[in-house]
C-alpha positions as a Markdown table, in Angstrom:
| # | Residue | x | y | z |
|---|---|---|---|---|
| 1 | Met | -41.5 | -6.7 | 71.3 |
| 2 | His | -40.3 | -10.1 | 73.2 |
| 3 | Leu | -37.5 | -12.5 | 71.1 |
| 4 | Gln | -39.9 | -15.4 | 72.7 |
| 5 | Thr | -43.1 | -13.7 | 70.5 |
| 6 | Val | -40.9 | -13.8 | 67.3 |
| 7 | Ile | -39.7 | -17.5 | 68.1 |
| 8 | Asn | -43.2 | -18.7 | 68.9 |
| 9 | Tyr | -44.2 | -17.4 | 65.5 |
| 10 | Ile | -42.1 | -18.7 | 63.7 |
| 11 | His | -42.9 | -22.0 | 65.3 |
| 12 | Asp | -46.4 | -21.9 | 65.7 |
| 13 | His | -46.7 | -20.7 | 61.7 |
| 14 | Lys | -43.7 | -23.0 | 60.2 |
| 15 | Gln | -41.7 | -20.2 | 58.5 |
| 16 | Arg | -39.1 | -21.1 | 56.4 |
| 17 | Ile | -36.0 | -20.3 | 58.7 |
| 18 | Arg | -32.5 | -21.4 | 59.8 |
| 19 | Leu | -31.5 | -21.7 | 63.1 |
| 20 | Ile | -27.9 | -18.6 | 62.4 |
| 21 | Phe | -25.2 | -19.4 | 64.4 |
| 22 | Phe | -22.6 | -16.2 | 63.7 |
| 23 | Glu | -18.9 | -16.5 | 65.3 |
| 24 | Ala | -16.7 | -13.3 | 64.3 |
| 25 | Arg | -13.1 | -11.7 | 65.5 |
| 26 | Thr | -13.3 | -8.7 | 65.7 |
| 27 | Arg | -9.3 | -7.7 | 66.4 |
| 28 | Ser | -9.1 | -9.1 | 62.9 |
| 29 | Arg | -12.3 | -8.1 | 61.7 |
| 30 | Pro | -13.5 | -4.7 | 61.7 |
| 31 | Gln | -17.2 | -3.9 | 63.2 |
| 32 | Ser | -18.8 | -3.1 | 59.8 |
| 33 | Trp | -17.8 | -6.3 | 58.4 |
| 34 | Ile | -19.2 | -8.3 | 61.2 |
| 35 | Leu | -22.6 | -6.1 | 60.7 |
| 36 | Glu | -22.7 | -6.6 | 57.2 |
| 37 | Arg | -22.5 | -10.5 | 58.1 |
| 38 | Cys | -25.3 | -10.2 | 60.2 |
| 39 | Arg | -27.5 | -8.9 | 57.2 |
| 40 | Glu | -26.5 | -11.3 | 55.1 |
| 41 | Asn | -27.8 | -14.3 | 57.7 |
| 42 | Met | -30.6 | -12.3 | 58.2 |
| 43 | Asp | -31.7 | -11.8 | 54.7 |
| 44 | Arg | -32.1 | -15.1 | 54.9 |
| 45 | Ile | -35.7 | -15.0 | 56.5 |
| 46 | Asn | -36.3 | -11.5 | 54.4 |
| 47 | Asp | -39.0 | -12.8 | 52.3 |
| 48 | Lys | -42.3 | -12.0 | 51.6 |
| 49 | Ser | -44.0 | -15.2 | 54.1 |
| 50 | Phe | -42.1 | -13.3 | 56.8 |
| 51 | Pro | -43.9 | -11.1 | 58.7 |
| 52 | Arg | -42.7 | -7.5 | 58.3 |
| 53 | Trp | -43.0 | -7.0 | 62.3 |
| 54 | Ala | -40.5 | -10.1 | 62.9 |
| 55 | Arg | -38.1 | -9.4 | 60.4 |
| 56 | Glu | -37.1 | -5.5 | 62.2 |
| 57 | Phe | -37.2 | -7.0 | 65.2 |
| 58 | Leu | -34.8 | -9.8 | 64.4 |
| 59 | Asn | -33.0 | -7.6 | 62.7 |
| 60 | Gly | -32.3 | -4.7 | 65.3 |
| 61 | Tyr | -31.7 | -7.8 | 67.7 |
| 62 | Lys | -28.8 | -9.0 | 65.8 |
| 63 | Glu | -27.3 | -5.7 | 65.2 |
| 64 | Ala | -26.9 | -4.9 | 68.6 |
| 65 | Leu | -26.1 | -8.3 | 69.7 |
| 66 | Phe | -23.3 | -7.6 | 66.8 |
| 67 | Asp | -22.6 | -4.1 | 68.5 |
| 68 | Ser | -21.3 | -5.4 | 71.3 |
| 69 | Met | -18.9 | -7.7 | 70.7 |
| 70 | Tyr | -16.3 | -5.8 | 70.1 |
| 71 | Glu | -12.7 | -8.1 | 70.7 |
| 72 | His | -14.7 | -11.1 | 71.1 |
| 73 | Leu | -14.7 | -14.7 | 69.6 |
| 74 | Val | -18.1 | -15.0 | 70.3 |
| 75 | His | -21.1 | -18.0 | 68.9 |
| 76 | Val | -24.9 | -17.7 | 69.4 |
| 77 | Tyr | -26.5 | -20.7 | 69.6 |
| 78 | Val | -30.4 | -21.1 | 69.9 |
| 79 | Ile | -31.3 | -23.1 | 72.7 |
| 80 | Asp | -35.1 | -23.6 | 74.3 |
| 81 | Gly | -36.2 | -20.6 | 72.0 |
| 82 | Glu | -33.5 | -18.8 | 73.4 |
| 83 | Ile | -30.5 | -17.4 | 72.1 |
| 84 | Val | -27.1 | -17.6 | 74.3 |
| 85 | Lys | -23.8 | -16.3 | 73.4 |
| 86 | Gly | -20.8 | -17.2 | 75.0 |
| 87 | Glu | -17.8 | -19.6 | 74.2 |
| 88 | Trp | -18.6 | -23.1 | 74.5 |
| 89 | Asn | -16.7 | -23.3 | 77.9 |
| 90 | Asn | -19.1 | -20.7 | 78.9 |
| 91 | Met | -22.1 | -22.5 | 78.8 |
| 92 | Thr | -24.1 | -24.4 | 81.8 |
| 93 | Glu | -24.0 | -28.4 | 81.4 |
| 94 | Asn | -27.6 | -28.1 | 80.7 |
| 95 | Gln | -27.5 | -26.1 | 77.3 |
| 96 | Arg | -24.3 | -28.7 | 76.0 |
| 97 | Asp | -26.8 | -30.9 | 77.1 |
| 98 | Tyr | -29.1 | -29.5 | 75.1 |
| 99 | Leu | -26.9 | -29.4 | 71.8 |
| 100 | Arg | -25.1 | -32.3 | 72.3 |
| 101 | Lys | -28.8 | -34.5 | 71.8 |
| 102 | Thr | -31.4 | -31.7 | 70.4 |
| 103 | Pro | -31.4 | -32.1 | 66.4 |
| 104 | Asp | -31.9 | -28.8 | 64.2 |
| 105 | Pro | -35.5 | -28.6 | 63.9 |
| 106 | Val | -34.5 | -27.2 | 60.3 |
| 107 | Ser | -31.5 | -29.5 | 59.0 |
| 108 | Gly | -31.9 | -32.3 | 61.9 |
| 109 | Phe | -28.4 | -31.5 | 62.3 |
| 110 | Val | -26.6 | -32.7 | 66.1 |
| 111 | Tyr | -23.5 | -31.3 | 67.3 |
| 112 | Lys | -21.2 | -33.5 | 69.3 |
| 113 | Asp | -17.6 | -32.3 | 68.7 |
| 114 | Thr | -17.0 | -30.0 | 71.8 |
| 115 | Met | -13.5 | -29.3 | 70.3 |
| 116 | Arg | -14.9 | -27.3 | 67.1 |
| 117 | Pro | -17.4 | -24.5 | 67.1 |
| 118 | Tyr | -21.1 | -25.6 | 66.4 |
| 119 | Ser | -21.4 | -23.2 | 63.4 |
| 120 | Asp | -18.7 | -24.7 | 62.2 |
| 121 | Asp | -20.1 | -28.4 | 62.0 |
| 122 | Leu | -23.6 | -26.7 | 61.5 |
| 123 | Arg | -22.2 | -25.0 | 58.3 |
| 124 | Glu | -21.0 | -28.4 | 57.2 |
| 125 | His | -24.0 | -30.3 | 57.5 |
| 126 | Leu | -25.7 | -28.1 | 55.5 |
| 127 | Glu | -23.3 | -28.5 | 52.6 |
| 128 | Arg | -23.9 | -32.1 | 53.1 |
| 129 | Val | -27.5 | -31.9 | 53.3 |
| 130 | Gly | -28.1 | -29.4 | 50.6 |
| 131 | Asp | -30.3 | -26.6 | 50.6 |
| 132 | Glu | -32.9 | -28.2 | 49.1 |
| 133 | Gln | -33.6 | -30.6 | 51.5 |
| 134 | Val | -32.9 | -27.9 | 54.1 |
| 135 | Gly | -34.7 | -25.0 | 53.6 |
């Protein structure tokens, strides 16, 4: 099943989901830690209202993604419905513009500081807004 199909389902049915951002330094963290972190994040959407086929697809996709991240610092972004991984400096200008200008559809967060990892700023924003308002 294609990732876009899952994303379309989520958007069409207005399911609860947070945009998930990961970063990991695999030189200082064992691969098992990375995969466990991945599963913890995916647990946020593992509720009864979320379809089993989409859950299984996303869990498998994220695990495969993390499996390929050995010895890299990787940020994962959702841009225009596509998962993009890589450092900010390796992204296209259009992708950077999207992150600068487009609020997160769930939390309203907009990334502005290119000197910090997107995930750090998002995490702080979510803490300020509070879980009740976000999810």
